[in-house]
C-alpha positions as CSV (number, residue, x, y, z in Angstrom):
1,X,-33.5,-112.0,66.0
2,X,-32.9,-110.7,69.5
3,X,-32.0,-114.2,70.7
4,X,-29.5,-114.7,67.8
5,X,-28.1,-111.2,68.4
6,X,-27.6,-112.1,72.1
7,X,-25.8,-115.3,71.2
8,X,-23.5,-113.3,68.9
9,X,-22.8,-110.7,71.5
10,X,-22.1,-113.3,74.1
11,X,-19.2,-114.7,72.0
12,X,-17.7,-111.2,71.9
13,X,-18.3,-110.8,75.6
14,X,-16.4,-114.0,76.4
15,X,-13.4,-112.8,74.5
16,X,-13.2,-109.5,76.4
17,X,-10.2,-109.4,78.8
18,X,-10.0,-108.0,82.3
19,X,-12.7,-107.5,84.8
20,X,-16.2,-107.1,83.4
21,X,-19.7,-106.9,84.7
22,X,-22.2,-109.7,84.0
23,X,-23.4,-110.0,80.4
24,X,-27.0,-109.2,81.4
25,X,-25.7,-105.9,82.8
26,X,-23.6,-105.0,79.8
27,X,-26.3,-105.9,77.2
28,X,-29.7,-106.0,78.8
29,X,-32.7,-107.2,76.6
30,X,-33.7,-103.6,75.9
31,X,-30.3,-102.7,74.5
32,X,-30.3,-105.8,72.3
33,X,-33.7,-104.9,71.0
34,X,-32.5,-101.4,70.2
35,X,-29.5,-102.8,68.2
36,X,-31.8,-105.0,66.2
37,X,-34.2,-102.2,65.4
38,X,-31.3,-100.0,64.3
39,X,-30.1,-102.7,61.9
40,X,-33.7,-103.0,60.5
41,X,-34.0,-99.3,60.0
42,X,-30.7,-99.2,58.1
43,X,-31.8,-102.0,55.8
44,X,-35.2,-100.1,55.2
45,X,-33.3,-96.9,54.4
46,X,-31.1,-98.6,51.9
47,X,-34.2,-99.9,50.1
48,X,-36.3,-96.7,50.4
49,X,-33.7,-94.0,49.7
50,X,-31.3,-95.8,47.3
51,X,-33.5,-98.5,45.9
52,X,-31.1,-101.3,46.9
53,X,-32.8,-104.5,48.0
54,X,-30.6,-107.3,49.4
55,X,-30.9,-110.5,47.4
56,X,-29.9,-114.0,48.5
57,X,-27.0,-114.1,46.1
58,X,-25.7,-110.9,47.7
59,X,-25.8,-112.5,51.1
60,X,-24.2,-115.6,49.9
61,X,-21.3,-113.6,48.4
62,X,-20.9,-111.7,51.7
63,X,-20.8,-114.9,53.7
64,X,-18.1,-116.3,51.3
65,X,-16.1,-113.1,51.6
66,X,-16.2,-113.3,55.4
67,X,-15.2,-117.0,55.4
68,X,-12.2,-116.3,53.1
69,X,-10.9,-113.1,54.5
70,X,-11.5,-113.4,58.3
71,X,-8.5,-112.7,60.5
72,X,-10.0,-114.6,63.5
73,X,-11.1,-118.0,62.2
74,X,-11.5,-119.4,65.7
75,X,-13.8,-116.6,66.8
76,X,-15.8,-117.0,63.6
77,X,-16.2,-120.7,64.3
78,X,-17.4,-119.9,67.8
79,X,-20.0,-117.5,66.3
80,X,-21.3,-120.2,63.9
81,X,-21.5,-122.7,66.7
82,X,-23.4,-120.2,68.9
83,X,-25.9,-119.9,66.0
84,X,-26.3,-123.7,65.8
85,X,-24.2,-123.9,62.6
86,X,-27.3,-122.6,60.8
87,X,-26.2,-120.8,57.6
88,X,-29.4,-118.8,57.3
89,X,-29.1,-117.5,60.9
90,X,-25.5,-116.7,60.4
91,X,-26.2,-114.8,57.1
92,X,-29.1,-112.8,58.7
93,X,-27.5,-112.0,62.0
94,X,-23.8,-111.7,61.2
95,X,-23.3,-111.1,57.4
96,X,-26.4,-109.0,56.6
97,X,-25.6,-106.1,59.0
98,X,-22.1,-105.9,57.7
99,X,-23.3,-105.8,54.1
100,X,-26.0,-103.2,54.8
101,X,-23.6,-100.9,56.6
102,X,-21.0,-101.1,53.8
103,X,-23.6,-100.5,51.0
104,X,-25.3,-97.6,52.9
105,X,-22.0,-95.9,53.5
106,X,-21.0,-96.2,49.8
107,X,-24.3,-94.8,48.7
108,X,-24.1,-92.0,51.2
109,X,-20.5,-91.0,50.3
110,X,-21.3,-90.8,46.6
111,X,-24.7,-89.1,46.9
112,X,-24.1,-85.8,45.0
113,X,-27.6,-84.5,45.6
114,X,-27.3,-85.0,49.3
115,X,-23.9,-83.3,49.5
116,X,-24.7,-80.5,47.0
117,X,-25.3,-77.7,49.6
118,X,-22.1,-78.5,51.5
119,X,-20.2,-78.7,48.2
120,X,-21.5,-75.3,47.1
121,X,-20.5,-73.8,50.4
122,X,-17.0,-75.3,50.2
123,X,-16.6,-73.9,46.7
124,X,-17.5,-70.4,48.0
125,X,-14.9,-70.8,50.8
126,X,-12.3,-72.0,48.3
127,X,-13.0,-69.0,46.0
128,X,-12.5,-66.6,48.9
129,X,-9.3,-68.2,50.0
130,X,-7.8,-68.3,46.5
131,X,-8.8,-64.7,45.9
132,X,-7.1,-63.6,49.1
133,X,-3.9,-65.5,48.2
134,X,-3.9,-64.0,44.7
135,X,-4.3,-60.5,46.1
136,X,-1.3,-61.2,48.4
137,X,0.9,-62.4,45.5
138,X,-0.2,-59.4,43.5
139,X,0.7,-57.0,46.3
140,X,4.1,-58.6,46.6
141,X,4.7,-58.2,42.9
142,X,3.8,-54.5,43.0
143,X,6.6,-53.8,45.5
144,X,9.4,-53.9,42.8
145,X,12.5,-51.9,43.8
146,X,13.4,-48.8,41.8
147,X,17.2,-49.0,42.0
148,X,20.1,-51.5,42.4
149,X,20.7,-50.2,45.9
150,X,17.1,-50.9,46.8
151,X,17.4,-54.3,45.1
152,X,20.4,-55.3,47.2
153,X,18.7,-54.1,50.3
154,X,15.5,-56.0,49.5
155,X,17.6,-59.3,48.9
156,X,19.4,-58.8,52.1
157,X,16.2,-58.4,54.0
158,X,14.7,-61.4,52.4
159,X,17.7,-63.5,53.3
160,X,17.7,-62.3,57.0
161,X,14.0,-62.5,57.5
162,X,12.1,-65.7,56.7
163,X,8.9,-65.4,54.6
164,X,7.1,-67.4,57.2
165,X,7.7,-64.8,59.9
166,X,7.2,-61.7,57.7
167,X,4.5,-59.2,58.6
168,X,2.8,-59.6,55.2
169,X,2.6,-63.4,55.5
170,X,1.2,-63.1,59.0
171,X,-1.4,-60.7,57.7
172,X,-2.4,-63.2,55.0
173,X,-2.6,-66.0,57.5
174,X,-4.8,-63.9,59.7
175,X,-7.1,-63.1,56.8
176,X,-7.4,-66.7,55.7
177,X,-8.0,-67.9,59.3
178,X,-10.7,-65.2,59.7
179,X,-12.4,-66.4,56.5
180,X,-12.4,-70.0,57.8
181,X,-13.7,-69.0,61.2
182,X,-16.4,-66.9,59.6
183,X,-17.7,-69.7,57.4
184,X,-17.1,-72.6,59.8
185,X,-16.9,-71.2,63.3
186,X,-17.3,-74.7,64.8
187,X,-14.8,-76.4,62.6
188,X,-11.7,-74.2,63.0
189,X,-9.4,-74.0,66.0
190,X,-6.2,-72.1,66.4
191,X,-3.0,-73.3,68.2
192,X,0.0,-71.1,68.9
193,X,3.5,-72.6,69.3
194,X,6.4,-70.8,70.9
195,X,9.8,-72.2,69.8
196,X,13.0,-71.7,71.8
197,X,16.5,-73.1,71.9
198,X,16.8,-76.7,73.0
199,X,18.0,-77.1,76.5
200,X,21.5,-78.7,76.8
201,X,21.5,-82.3,78.0
202,X,23.5,-83.0,81.2
203,X,26.7,-85.0,80.5
204,X,26.2,-84.8,76.8
205,X,29.3,-85.2,74.7
206,X,30.6,-82.1,72.8
207,X,31.4,-81.9,69.1
208,X,35.1,-82.8,69.6
209,X,34.3,-85.9,71.6
210,X,31.7,-87.1,69.0
211,X,34.3,-86.7,66.2
212,X,37.0,-88.5,68.1
213,X,34.8,-91.4,69.0
214,X,33.7,-91.7,65.3
215,X,37.4,-91.7,64.2
216,X,39.0,-93.9,66.9
217,X,36.1,-95.9,68.2
218,X,33.6,-95.7,71.1
219,X,36.3,-96.5,73.8
220,X,38.6,-93.6,72.8
221,X,39.2,-91.0,75.5
222,X,40.5,-87.4,75.3
223,X,43.8,-87.1,77.2
224,X,44.5,-83.5,76.2
225,X,42.5,-80.6,74.6
226,X,42.3,-80.9,70.8
227,X,43.0,-77.2,70.5
228,X,46.5,-77.6,71.9
229,X,48.2,-79.7,69.3
230,X,46.4,-81.8,66.7
231,X,49.2,-84.2,66.1
232,X,50.1,-84.7,69.7
233,X,46.5,-85.2,70.8
234,X,45.9,-87.7,68.0
235,X,48.9,-89.8,69.3
236,X,47.5,-89.6,72.8
237,X,44.1,-90.7,71.7
238,X,45.5,-93.4,69.5
239,X,47.7,-94.7,72.2
240,X,44.8,-94.8,74.6
241,X,42.7,-96.7,72.1
242,X,45.6,-99.2,71.5
243,X,45.8,-100.0,75.2
244,X,42.1,-100.6,75.6
245,X,41.7,-102.8,72.5
246,X,45.1,-104.5,71.9
247,X,43.8,-107.3,69.7
248,X,41.4,-105.4,67.5
249,X,43.1,-102.0,67.3
250,X,45.1,-102.9,64.2
251,X,41.9,-103.3,62.2
252,X,39.9,-100.4,63.8
253,X,42.7,-97.7,64.1
254,X,44.9,-98.6,61.3
255,X,48.1,-99.1,63.3
256,X,49.7,-102.0,65.2
257,X,48.8,-102.6,68.8
258,X,51.3,-101.6,71.4
C-alpha cells in the first residue's frame, strides 16, 4: 500500500507549480507509512465504533461517483495510469480513503451520545443568555412614564440617542459577554471599533458638480457658482456642453447644438 500511495502522491507532486524540493524530501517513506496507517485506523474506527464495514458494492459505487463527477479528468487519468490501470488498486488507494473519511464524518456529526455533554452545556449557556435578555426587556418595560411631559421627553431622548449606544444596552452586552467568557473562556474574543467621520478625498467633486454632471453629461463644466443665478448658470453649463459635444448634444441635452 505504501508503494501505491507513493505513486498517487507523485502525481500530485508533479502538478505542483513553482520551486519545490525533491519528492523524496517532501514525502519520505516514513511519512508515507504514517499516512497509510492513519487511513487504516480510520477504517478500523468506522467498523468498531459505528459498525460500518465497507463492502465491495460500496467501493464500486464510490469509484463510479468519482469517475462521473471529477473536475480534473486528466489528473484522474494520470492517477489510474500510475496505478497500472488496476481497478482494485485504484479503489483501495484512491476511492476507499475518500469514502471512509466521508462516512466517518457523517457518523461523527450525527452522534448524539458523543455530543450530549456539549449539547447540555450549550443549553445551559442559552438559558442564561435568554434569561438575561428577558430581564433586560422587563426592566425596560417597568420604566413607563407617569405623565405626558415625561412621555414626550422619553420619546425625544429615544430619537436622539440610539438604542445601540444606550447605557442599558451596553450593560446588557457586557453581561452577555461575561457569561460567554465565563463558560467558554477560550472561545470568546472581544474586538472594539472606533468610528469617526470619513476623511475627505482630495480633488473629490462636490454635490453641485455631481448633480450638474448627471444632468448635462460627464463633460459639463461649471462656469459660474450655482448659488448666483440658477437660470444664468444653467445656460452657461448648457452652452459649454453644446460646444464640447456639437453632434450629440441635441439628444443628450435636449436642445439644438450651437
